[in-house]
BALOBA-1460 file (C-alpha; in Angstrom, 3 decimals):
// residues 335
<rec num="1" residu="m" x="246.964" y="184.288" z="6.303"/>
<rec num="2" residu="s" x="244.687" y="187.171" z="5.341"/>
<rec num="3" residu="i" x="241.291" y="187.610" z="6.859"/>
<rec num="4" residu="f" x="239.781" y="186.989" z="3.350"/>
<rec num="5" residu="n" x="241.573" y="183.648" z="2.899"/>
<rec num="6" residu="s" x="240.798" y="182.569" z="6.411"/>
<rec num="7" residu="i" x="237.131" y="183.236" z="5.769"/>
<rec num="8" residu="f" x="236.667" y="182.075" z="2.123"/>
<rec num="9" residu="g" x="239.521" y="179.607" z="1.519"/>
<rec num="10" residu="p" x="238.021" y="176.540" z="3.149"/>
<rec num="11" residu="n" x="234.607" y="177.301" z="1.630"/>
<rec num="12" residu="k" x="236.120" y="177.427" z="-1.837"/>
<rec num="13" residu="e" x="237.823" y="174.084" z="-1.322"/>
<rec num="14" residu="k" x="234.556" y="172.637" z="-0.045"/>
<rec num="15" residu="l" x="232.663" y="173.962" z="-3.025"/>
<rec num="16" residu="e" x="235.224" y="172.572" z="-5.431"/>
<rec num="17" residu="k" x="235.072" y="169.220" z="-3.676"/>
<rec num="18" residu="e" x="231.282" y="169.179" z="-3.808"/>
<rec num="19" residu="k" x="231.419" y="170.185" z="-7.475"/>
<rec num="20" residu="k" x="233.799" y="167.333" z="-8.266"/>
<rec num="21" residu="e" x="231.644" y="164.888" z="-6.330"/>
<rec num="22" residu="k" x="228.571" y="166.094" z="-8.200"/>
<rec num="23" residu="e" x="230.342" y="165.790" z="-11.548"/>
<rec num="24" residu="e" x="231.511" y="162.297" z="-10.626"/>
<rec num="25" residu="l" x="227.985" y="161.334" z="-9.579"/>
<rec num="26" residu="e" x="226.581" y="162.724" z="-12.808"/>
<rec num="27" residu="r" x="229.237" y="160.831" z="-14.749"/>
<rec num="28" residu="l" x="228.386" y="157.591" z="-12.994"/>
<rec num="29" residu="e" x="224.661" y="158.154" z="-13.529"/>
<rec num="30" residu="k" x="225.274" y="158.893" z="-17.209"/>
<rec num="31" residu="e" x="227.343" y="155.736" z="-17.556"/>
<rec num="32" residu="k" x="224.534" y="153.802" z="-15.885"/>
<rec num="33" residu="r" x="221.932" y="155.335" z="-18.209"/>
<rec num="34" residu="d" x="224.153" y="154.626" z="-21.209"/>
<rec num="35" residu="r" x="224.592" y="151.002" z="-20.101"/>
<rec num="36" residu="e" x="220.873" y="150.591" z="-19.535"/>
<rec num="37" residu="e" x="220.114" y="152.171" z="-22.903"/>
<rec num="38" residu="q" x="222.668" y="149.927" z="-24.586"/>
<rec num="39" residu="e" x="221.185" y="146.884" z="-22.865"/>
<rec num="40" residu="r" x="217.694" y="147.985" z="-23.897"/>
<rec num="41" residu="l" x="218.806" y="148.446" z="-27.508"/>
<rec num="42" residu="e" x="220.499" y="145.037" z="-27.496"/>
<rec num="43" residu="i" x="217.352" y="143.403" z="-26.086"/>
<rec num="44" residu="e" x="215.202" y="145.175" z="-28.707"/>
<rec num="45" residu="k" x="217.623" y="144.082" z="-31.416"/>
<rec num="46" residu="k" x="217.500" y="140.468" z="-30.257"/>
<rec num="47" residu="e" x="213.715" y="140.567" z="-29.985"/>
<rec num="48" residu="k" x="213.485" y="142.092" z="-33.464"/>
<rec num="49" residu="e" x="215.875" y="139.488" z="-34.893"/>
<rec num="50" residu="e" x="213.897" y="136.702" z="-33.194"/>
<rec num="51" residu="l" x="210.627" y="138.106" z="-34.524"/>
<rec num="52" residu="e" x="212.108" y="138.359" z="-38.018"/>
<rec num="53" residu="r" x="213.393" y="134.778" z="-37.755"/>
<rec num="54" residu="v" x="210.025" y="133.439" z="-36.607"/>
<rec num="55" residu="t" x="208.209" y="135.508" z="-39.242"/>
<rec num="56" residu="k" x="210.565" y="134.243" z="-41.957"/>
<rec num="57" residu="e" x="210.106" y="130.618" z="-40.857"/>
<rec num="58" residu="k" x="206.336" y="131.035" z="-40.797"/>
<rec num="59" residu="k" x="206.312" y="132.683" z="-44.202"/>
<rec num="60" residu="e" x="208.467" y="129.894" z="-45.655"/>
<rec num="61" residu="k" x="206.090" y="127.316" z="-44.184"/>
<rec num="62" residu="y" x="203.085" y="129.178" z="-45.546"/>
<rec num="63" residu="m" x="204.721" y="129.588" z="-48.955"/>
<rec num="64" residu="s" x="205.233" y="125.817" z="-49.112"/>
<rec num="65" residu="l" x="201.446" y="125.462" z="-48.724"/>
<rec num="66" residu="i" x="201.005" y="127.934" z="-51.575"/>
<rec num="67" residu="s" x="203.484" y="126.009" z="-53.748"/>
<rec num="68" residu="e" x="201.381" y="122.874" z="-53.368"/>
<rec num="69" residu="l" x="198.561" y="124.734" z="-55.150"/>
<rec num="70" residu="d" x="200.827" y="126.550" z="-57.607"/>
<rec num="71" residu="k" x="203.598" y="124.147" z="-58.544"/>
<rec num="72" residu="d" x="204.944" y="126.252" z="-61.432"/>
<rec num="73" residu="n" x="205.051" y="129.402" z="-59.240"/>
<rec num="74" residu="n" x="203.206" y="131.597" z="-61.746"/>
<rec num="75" residu="w" x="200.748" y="132.831" z="-59.061"/>
<rec num="76" residu="i" x="197.904" y="131.038" z="-60.846"/>
<rec num="77" residu="i" x="196.277" y="128.197" z="-58.939"/>
<rec num="78" residu="d" x="196.725" y="124.820" z="-60.624"/>
<rec num="79" residu="l" x="193.207" y="123.954" z="-61.810"/>
<rec num="80" residu="v" x="191.806" y="122.041" z="-64.761"/>
<rec num="81" residu="q" x="190.375" y="124.368" z="-67.404"/>
<rec num="82" residu="v" x="186.661" y="124.275" z="-68.263"/>
<rec num="83" residu="d" x="187.159" y="124.925" z="-71.993"/>
<rec num="84" residu="d" x="187.114" y="121.235" z="-72.900"/>
<rec num="85" residu="y" x="183.653" y="120.886" z="-71.383"/>
<rec num="86" residu="t" x="182.400" y="123.546" z="-73.790"/>
<rec num="87" residu="k" x="184.159" y="121.801" z="-76.698"/>
<rec num="88" residu="i" x="182.448" y="118.502" z="-75.880"/>
<rec num="89" residu="l" x="179.110" y="120.304" z="-75.546"/>
<rec num="90" residu="k" x="179.518" y="121.918" z="-78.990"/>
<rec num="91" residu="k" x="180.608" y="118.631" z="-80.506"/>
<rec num="92" residu="h" x="177.438" y="116.889" z="-79.316"/>
<rec num="93" residu="q" x="174.951" y="119.752" z="-79.381"/>
<rec num="94" residu="e" x="172.960" y="118.432" z="-82.383"/>
<rec num="95" residu="k" x="172.386" y="115.089" z="-80.713"/>
<rec num="96" residu="i" x="171.564" y="116.824" z="-77.416"/>
<rec num="97" residu="i" x="169.004" y="119.012" z="-79.229"/>
<rec num="98" residu="e" x="167.402" y="115.878" z="-80.651"/>
<rec num="99" residu="i" x="166.997" y="114.490" z="-77.132"/>
<rec num="100" residu="n" x="165.942" y="117.734" z="-75.424"/>
<rec num="101" residu="r" x="166.759" y="121.243" z="-76.645"/>
<rec num="102" residu="d" x="166.521" y="122.622" z="-73.099"/>
<rec num="103" residu="y" x="169.522" y="120.547" z="-72.049"/>
<rec num="104" residu="v" x="171.843" y="122.703" z="-74.180"/>
<rec num="105" residu="q" x="171.023" y="125.855" z="-72.236"/>
<rec num="106" residu="q" x="171.264" y="124.004" z="-68.933"/>
<rec num="107" residu="f" x="174.658" y="122.527" z="-69.832"/>
<rec num="108" residu="v" x="175.892" y="125.962" z="-70.864"/>
<rec num="109" residu="q" x="174.832" y="127.185" z="-67.440"/>
<rec num="110" residu="v" x="176.882" y="124.403" z="-65.855"/>
<rec num="111" residu="s" x="179.858" y="125.562" z="-67.921"/>
<rec num="112" residu="n" x="179.355" y="129.156" z="-66.742"/>
<rec num="113" residu="y" x="179.104" y="127.995" z="-63.148"/>
<rec num="114" residu="l" x="182.359" y="126.020" z="-63.394"/>
<rec num="115" residu="k" x="184.138" y="129.023" z="-64.927"/>
<rec num="116" residu="t" x="182.834" y="131.286" z="-62.168"/>
<rec num="117" residu="k" x="183.916" y="128.779" z="-59.525"/>
<rec num="118" residu="r" x="187.371" y="128.591" z="-61.073"/>
<rec num="119" residu="n" x="187.632" y="132.390" z="-60.975"/>
<rec num="120" residu="s" x="186.432" y="132.342" z="-57.378"/>
<rec num="121" residu="l" x="189.132" y="129.852" z="-56.392"/>
<rec num="122" residu="q" x="191.792" y="131.969" z="-58.110"/>
<rec num="123" residu="s" x="190.609" y="135.133" z="-56.359"/>
<rec num="124" residu="v" x="190.585" y="133.454" z="-52.943"/>
<rec num="125" residu="f" x="194.056" y="132.034" z="-53.654"/>
<rec num="126" residu="e" x="195.366" y="135.511" z="-54.559"/>
<rec num="127" residu="i" x="193.965" y="137.178" z="-51.451"/>
<rec num="128" residu="l" x="195.304" y="134.348" z="-49.286"/>
<rec num="129" residu="v" x="198.779" y="134.880" z="-50.786"/>
<rec num="130" residu="k" x="198.437" y="138.627" z="-50.196"/>
<rec num="131" residu="t" x="197.369" y="138.027" z="-46.593"/>
<rec num="132" residu="i" x="200.434" y="135.855" z="-45.966"/>
<rec num="133" residu="n" x="202.771" y="138.385" z="-47.603"/>
<rec num="134" residu="e" x="201.330" y="141.247" z="-45.549"/>
<rec num="135" residu="g" x="201.210" y="139.243" z="-42.316"/>
<rec num="136" residu="g" x="197.462" y="139.591" z="-41.880"/>
<rec num="137" residu="t" x="194.268" y="141.063" z="-43.244"/>
<rec num="138" residu="y" x="191.548" y="143.530" z="-42.327"/>
<rec num="139" residu="t" x="188.624" y="141.727" z="-40.725"/>
<rec num="140" residu="s" x="185.136" y="142.992" z="-39.972"/>
<rec num="141" residu="f" x="183.902" y="143.243" z="-36.394"/>
<rec num="142" residu="h" x="180.248" y="143.123" z="-37.409"/>
<rec num="143" residu="e" x="179.686" y="139.496" z="-36.328"/>
<rec num="144" residu="s" x="181.426" y="139.819" z="-32.957"/>
<rec num="145" residu="i" x="180.984" y="143.425" z="-31.768"/>
<rec num="146" residu="d" x="178.180" y="145.883" z="-32.455"/>
<rec num="147" residu="f" x="180.050" y="149.174" z="-32.197"/>
<rec num="148" residu="h" x="176.800" y="151.127" z="-32.387"/>
<rec num="149" residu="n" x="175.988" y="149.996" z="-28.841"/>
<rec num="150" residu="y" x="178.936" y="151.992" z="-27.523"/>
<rec num="151" residu="s" x="179.328" y="155.751" z="-27.136"/>
<rec num="152" residu="e" x="182.421" y="157.840" z="-26.507"/>
<rec num="153" residu="n" x="181.525" y="157.694" z="-22.813"/>
<rec num="154" residu="s" x="181.887" y="153.909" z="-22.874"/>
<rec num="155" residu="k" x="185.247" y="153.742" z="-24.653"/>
<rec num="156" residu="l" x="186.849" y="151.771" z="-21.827"/>
<rec num="157" residu="s" x="184.198" y="149.036" z="-22.025"/>
<rec num="158" residu="l" x="184.616" y="148.904" z="-25.790"/>
<rec num="159" residu="m" x="188.415" y="148.690" z="-25.452"/>
<rec num="160" residu="k" x="188.038" y="145.700" z="-23.108"/>
<rec num="161" residu="k" x="185.644" y="144.019" z="-25.561"/>
<rec num="162" residu="v" x="187.979" y="144.659" z="-28.496"/>
<rec num="163" residu="k" x="190.906" y="143.255" z="-26.495"/>
<rec num="164" residu="e" x="188.851" y="140.158" z="-25.653"/>
<rec num="165" residu="v" x="187.735" y="139.538" z="-29.260"/>
<rec num="166" residu="t" x="190.979" y="140.339" z="-31.093"/>
<rec num="167" residu="g" x="193.651" y="139.327" z="-28.613"/>
<rec num="168" residu="c" x="195.325" y="142.714" z="-29.167"/>
<rec num="169" residu="d" x="197.138" y="144.413" z="-26.301"/>
<rec num="170" residu="l" x="195.637" y="147.414" z="-24.507"/>
<rec num="171" residu="q" x="197.348" y="150.034" z="-26.690"/>
<rec num="172" residu="e" x="196.297" y="148.327" z="-29.931"/>
<rec num="173" residu="s" x="192.741" y="148.011" z="-28.615"/>
<rec num="174" residu="k" x="192.773" y="151.711" z="-27.721"/>
<rec num="175" residu="d" x="193.958" y="152.592" z="-31.257"/>
<rec num="176" residu="i" x="191.164" y="150.480" z="-32.772"/>
<rec num="177" residu="v" x="188.523" y="152.218" z="-30.642"/>
<rec num="178" residu="n" x="189.924" y="155.678" z="-31.466"/>
<rec num="179" residu="d" x="189.969" y="154.791" z="-35.160"/>
<rec num="180" residu="y" x="186.323" y="153.804" z="-34.925"/>
<rec num="181" residu="f" x="185.230" y="157.056" z="-33.313"/>
<rec num="182" residu="n" x="187.266" y="158.984" z="-35.883"/>
<rec num="183" residu="n" x="185.339" y="157.161" z="-38.665"/>
<rec num="184" residu="r" x="188.337" y="155.334" z="-40.063"/>
<rec num="185" residu="k" x="188.680" y="151.808" z="-41.488"/>
<rec num="186" residu="k" x="184.991" y="151.163" z="-42.208"/>
<rec num="187" residu="d" x="183.851" y="148.947" z="-45.075"/>
<rec num="188" residu="k" x="181.243" y="149.874" z="-47.674"/>
<rec num="189" residu="n" x="178.470" y="148.608" z="-45.386"/>
<rec num="190" residu="g" x="179.594" y="150.842" z="-42.524"/>
<rec num="191" residu="n" x="181.068" y="147.941" z="-40.536"/>
<rec num="192" residu="y" x="184.303" y="148.610" z="-38.694"/>
<rec num="193" residu="k" x="187.396" y="146.588" z="-39.628"/>
<rec num="194" residu="y" x="190.633" y="145.860" z="-37.835"/>
<rec num="195" residu="f" x="193.943" y="144.339" z="-38.933"/>
<rec num="196" residu="k" x="194.055" y="140.721" z="-37.812"/>
<rec num="197" residu="t" x="197.515" y="139.159" z="-37.765"/>
<rec num="198" residu="i" x="197.671" y="135.840" z="-39.566"/>
<rec num="199" residu="d" x="198.464" y="132.811" z="-37.410"/>
<rec num="200" residu="d" x="199.101" y="129.094" z="-37.897"/>
<rec num="201" residu="e" x="195.569" y="128.090" z="-36.969"/>
<rec num="202" residu="s" x="193.968" y="130.523" z="-39.428"/>
<rec num="203" residu="v" x="196.371" y="129.624" z="-42.256"/>
<rec num="204" residu="n" x="195.815" y="125.880" z="-41.814"/>
<rec num="205" residu="t" x="192.048" y="126.423" z="-41.649"/>
<rec num="206" residu="y" x="191.993" y="128.611" z="-44.768"/>
<rec num="207" residu="f" x="194.156" y="126.225" z="-46.792"/>
<rec num="208" residu="g" x="192.020" y="123.311" z="-45.614"/>
<rec num="209" residu="i" x="188.862" y="125.051" z="-46.836"/>
<rec num="210" residu="l" x="190.522" y="126.041" z="-50.130"/>
<rec num="211" residu="n" x="191.757" y="122.476" z="-50.737"/>
<rec num="212" residu="d" x="188.266" y="121.141" z="-50.023"/>
<rec num="213" residu="d" x="186.797" y="123.620" z="-52.499"/>
<rec num="214" residu="i" x="189.345" y="122.655" z="-55.169"/>
<rec num="215" residu="h" x="188.358" y="119.029" z="-54.618"/>
<rec num="216" residu="l" x="184.656" y="119.901" z="-55.048"/>
<rec num="217" residu="y" x="185.491" y="121.819" z="-58.248"/>
<rec num="218" residu="n" x="187.259" y="118.721" z="-59.621"/>
<rec num="219" residu="v" x="184.345" y="116.480" z="-58.608"/>
<rec num="220" residu="l" x="181.781" y="118.783" z="-60.236"/>
<rec num="221" residu="l" x="183.910" y="119.003" z="-63.385"/>
<rec num="222" residu="v" x="184.199" y="115.206" z="-63.678"/>
<rec num="223" residu="y" x="180.480" y="114.729" z="-63.056"/>
<rec num="224" residu="s" x="179.761" y="117.428" z="-65.662"/>
<rec num="225" residu="f" x="181.780" y="115.488" z="-68.242"/>
<rec num="226" residu="n" x="180.094" y="112.280" z="-67.138"/>
<rec num="227" residu="m" x="176.622" y="113.813" z="-67.437"/>
<rec num="228" residu="i" x="177.099" y="114.768" z="-71.096"/>
<rec num="229" residu="e" x="178.807" y="111.499" z="-72.057"/>
<rec num="230" residu="s" x="176.112" y="109.459" z="-70.271"/>
<rec num="231" residu="l" x="173.389" y="111.305" z="-72.180"/>
<rec num="232" residu="i" x="175.125" y="110.829" z="-75.528"/>
<rec num="233" residu="n" x="175.786" y="107.145" z="-74.823"/>
<rec num="234" residu="n" x="172.205" y="106.474" z="-73.650"/>
<rec num="235" residu="d" x="173.236" y="105.726" z="-70.064"/>
<rec num="236" residu="m" x="170.159" y="107.523" z="-68.804"/>
<rec num="237" residu="i" x="170.369" y="106.214" z="-65.236"/>
<rec num="238" residu="s" x="173.821" y="107.757" z="-64.725"/>
<rec num="239" residu="f" x="172.700" y="110.881" z="-66.557"/>
<rec num="240" residu="y" x="169.649" y="111.471" z="-64.355"/>
<rec num="241" residu="e" x="171.534" y="110.640" z="-61.156"/>
<rec num="242" residu="i" x="173.873" y="113.537" z="-61.866"/>
<rec num="243" residu="y" x="171.260" y="115.794" z="-63.473"/>
<rec num="244" residu="e" x="168.935" y="115.621" z="-60.466"/>
<rec num="245" residu="r" x="171.743" y="116.478" z="-58.042"/>
<rec num="246" residu="f" x="172.876" y="119.429" z="-60.148"/>
<rec num="247" residu="d" x="169.271" y="120.577" z="-60.271"/>
<rec num="248" residu="e" x="169.106" y="120.438" z="-56.444"/>
<rec num="249" residu="l" x="172.136" y="122.752" z="-56.370"/>
<rec num="250" residu="n" x="170.334" y="125.221" z="-58.699"/>
<rec num="251" residu="m" x="173.161" y="124.947" z="-61.217"/>
<rec num="252" residu="f" x="170.678" y="125.165" z="-64.088"/>
<rec num="253" residu="d" x="169.000" y="128.424" z="-63.040"/>
<rec num="254" residu="k" x="172.039" y="130.614" z="-62.182"/>
<rec num="255" residu="k" x="171.371" y="130.723" z="-58.431"/>
<rec num="256" residu="h" x="174.546" y="128.835" z="-57.559"/>
<rec num="257" residu="e" x="176.514" y="131.057" z="-59.929"/>
<rec num="258" residu="r" x="175.039" y="134.188" z="-58.310"/>
<rec num="259" residu="d" x="176.103" y="132.856" z="-54.895"/>
<rec num="260" residu="l" x="179.651" y="132.485" z="-56.189"/>
<rec num="261" residu="i" x="179.649" y="135.981" z="-57.648"/>
<rec num="262" residu="s" x="178.423" y="137.284" z="-54.296"/>
<rec num="263" residu="q" x="181.417" y="135.595" z="-52.663"/>
<rec num="264" residu="l" x="183.759" y="137.380" z="-55.070"/>
<rec num="265" residu="d" x="182.096" y="140.717" z="-54.315"/>
<rec num="266" residu="n" x="182.581" y="140.142" z="-50.590"/>
<rec num="267" residu="l" x="186.275" y="139.231" z="-50.766"/>
<rec num="268" residu="n" x="187.343" y="142.683" z="-49.603"/>
<rec num="269" residu="e" x="185.012" y="142.513" z="-46.592"/>
<rec num="270" residu="g" x="187.236" y="140.025" z="-44.768"/>
<rec num="271" residu="l" x="188.945" y="136.778" z="-45.672"/>
<rec num="272" residu="g" x="187.526" y="134.956" z="-42.655"/>
<rec num="273" residu="d" x="183.942" y="135.813" z="-43.582"/>
<rec num="274" residu="v" x="184.449" y="134.655" z="-47.180"/>
<rec num="275" residu="m" x="186.062" y="131.402" z="-46.055"/>
<rec num="276" residu="n" x="183.048" y="130.738" z="-43.845"/>
<rec num="277" residu="q" x="180.741" y="131.285" z="-46.833"/>
<rec num="278" residu="i" x="182.830" y="128.946" z="-48.994"/>
<rec num="279" residu="e" x="182.749" y="126.271" z="-46.304"/>
<rec num="280" residu="i" x="178.952" y="126.542" z="-45.956"/>
<rec num="281" residu="m" x="178.446" y="126.352" z="-49.728"/>
<rec num="282" residu="g" x="180.836" y="123.391" z="-49.885"/>
<rec num="283" residu="q" x="178.783" y="121.575" z="-47.272"/>
<rec num="284" residu="k" x="175.667" y="122.088" z="-49.413"/>
<rec num="285" residu="i" x="177.444" y="120.582" z="-52.424"/>
<rec num="286" residu="v" x="178.673" y="117.610" z="-50.379"/>
<rec num="287" residu="s" x="175.190" y="116.992" z="-48.966"/>
<rec num="288" residu="s" x="173.798" y="116.978" z="-52.508"/>
<rec num="289" residu="i" x="176.369" y="114.919" z="-54.432"/>
<rec num="290" residu="g" x="178.214" y="113.176" z="-51.602"/>
<rec num="291" residu="d" x="176.322" y="109.898" z="-51.974"/>
<rec num="292" residu="l" x="176.663" y="109.701" z="-55.753"/>
<rec num="293" residu="s" x="178.513" y="106.550" z="-56.746"/>
<rec num="294" residu="m" x="182.147" y="107.270" z="-57.571"/>
<rec num="295" residu="i" x="183.148" y="107.281" z="-61.224"/>
<rec num="296" residu="t" x="183.382" y="103.682" z="-62.470"/>
<rec num="297" residu="e" x="185.978" y="102.222" z="-64.803"/>
<rec num="298" residu="e" x="183.368" y="102.232" z="-67.569"/>
<rec num="299" residu="s" x="182.433" y="105.881" z="-67.070"/>
<rec num="300" residu="t" x="186.129" y="106.819" z="-66.789"/>
<rec num="301" residu="l" x="186.759" y="105.283" z="-70.193"/>
<rec num="302" residu="m" x="183.717" y="107.101" z="-71.578"/>
<rec num="303" residu="i" x="184.949" y="110.468" z="-70.257"/>
<rec num="304" residu="k" x="188.470" y="109.763" z="-71.508"/>
<rec num="305" residu="e" x="187.234" y="109.003" z="-75.024"/>
<rec num="306" residu="g" x="185.088" y="112.133" z="-74.979"/>
<rec num="307" residu="l" x="188.025" y="114.340" z="-73.977"/>
<rec num="308" residu="e" x="190.326" y="112.723" z="-76.524"/>
<rec num="309" residu="s" x="187.726" y="113.414" z="-79.227"/>
<rec num="310" residu="v" x="188.243" y="117.172" z="-78.687"/>
<rec num="311" residu="e" x="192.043" y="116.784" z="-78.316"/>
<rec num="312" residu="s" x="191.907" y="117.687" z="-74.635"/>
<rec num="313" residu="s" x="195.124" y="118.000" z="-72.630"/>
<rec num="314" residu="i" x="193.328" y="116.750" z="-69.517"/>
<rec num="315" residu="n" x="194.686" y="113.469" z="-68.203"/>
<rec num="316" residu="t" x="191.466" y="111.742" z="-67.170"/>
<rec num="317" residu="n" x="193.127" y="109.108" z="-65.025"/>
<rec num="318" residu="n" x="195.193" y="111.694" z="-63.146"/>
<rec num="319" residu="l" x="192.135" y="113.874" z="-62.519"/>
<rec num="320" residu="i" x="190.043" y="110.997" z="-61.168"/>
<rec num="321" residu="n" x="192.973" y="109.620" z="-59.149"/>
<rec num="322" residu="t" x="193.394" y="113.070" z="-57.598"/>
<rec num="323" residu="i" x="189.740" y="113.031" z="-56.544"/>
<rec num="324" residu="q" x="189.944" y="109.518" z="-55.129"/>
<rec num="325" residu="t" x="193.223" y="110.225" z="-53.309"/>
<rec num="326" residu="y" x="191.813" y="113.337" z="-51.706"/>
<rec num="327" residu="q" x="188.653" y="111.527" z="-50.658"/>
<rec num="328" residu="m" x="190.727" y="108.776" z="-49.025"/>
<rec num="329" residu="y" x="192.830" y="111.433" z="-47.271"/>
<rec num="330" residu="k" x="189.693" y="113.099" z="-45.879"/>
<rec num="331" residu="l" x="188.335" y="109.729" z="-44.730"/>
<rec num="332" residu="r" x="191.577" y="108.973" z="-42.874"/>
<rec num="333" residu="k" x="191.313" y="112.361" z="-41.140"/>
<rec num="334" residu="g" x="187.740" y="111.547" z="-40.191"/>
<rec num="335" residu="n" x="186.190" y="114.441" z="-42.188"/>
């Protein structure tokens, strides 16, 4: 054996062995990383599929609530039109003028209010459908967090507050705070907004408020018909019972209509805020007309004859039964 081989041969073999061991170790580590990555991807896939399944089930459940309000699926809420009220008013306007000319203007104002309320219900319905389709809506912080009390030096405190109020995780809360300091996502009043994911509790609450408001619309519409027919048929007690309550609600001086228009203007400021306004206004209506005696068989017949006289498509019995059924439902729920 040469001196060279005796010196370098064993070292070469050792190096080759170490190289092979290193390559084998790297191969094993790569296989481990590949397995872990594959497992991670499979877990993410399962989580994504589960999220999609849950989201689909929720959306289907929510869409069934929408279908109850839009049975023909034309994206227009199923509400009785106000046009027949105007027809009855025109039909009897000469006799109404003989009794009191001012009543004509006041009844027209009632008609305008009912039309505005119908438009309001449709707009709220549309934005509720949009919220469900998009999985949530932008909501203002202005009632829960005053961002102006925080500076860039107190970002961490603000992040904790945002996390507490919204239920977002730390990263989402951080993004919200950064968006605020970068002057993004503010409404026209300078209030900061964040994307609030829709949940079962919110959906059920919103649909409950909307159903209550539809019920109040139907009640006001029936009482509006009853008010005119009572006046024309000299049932002045029934007439003044309704008239005085409508007057309490400012339905004859446009204030109630302006409140509704204000609701429509604020729809883009946050669905939750608007729903709160609707609920408060609904409570005012209930407190004003809630103790009015329900429509009697005699007044039902009077309204029915009045609607038939203008060839109305409204089924009086169905409309009043709907009101009575909903009232019984609310009583059973203890509301």
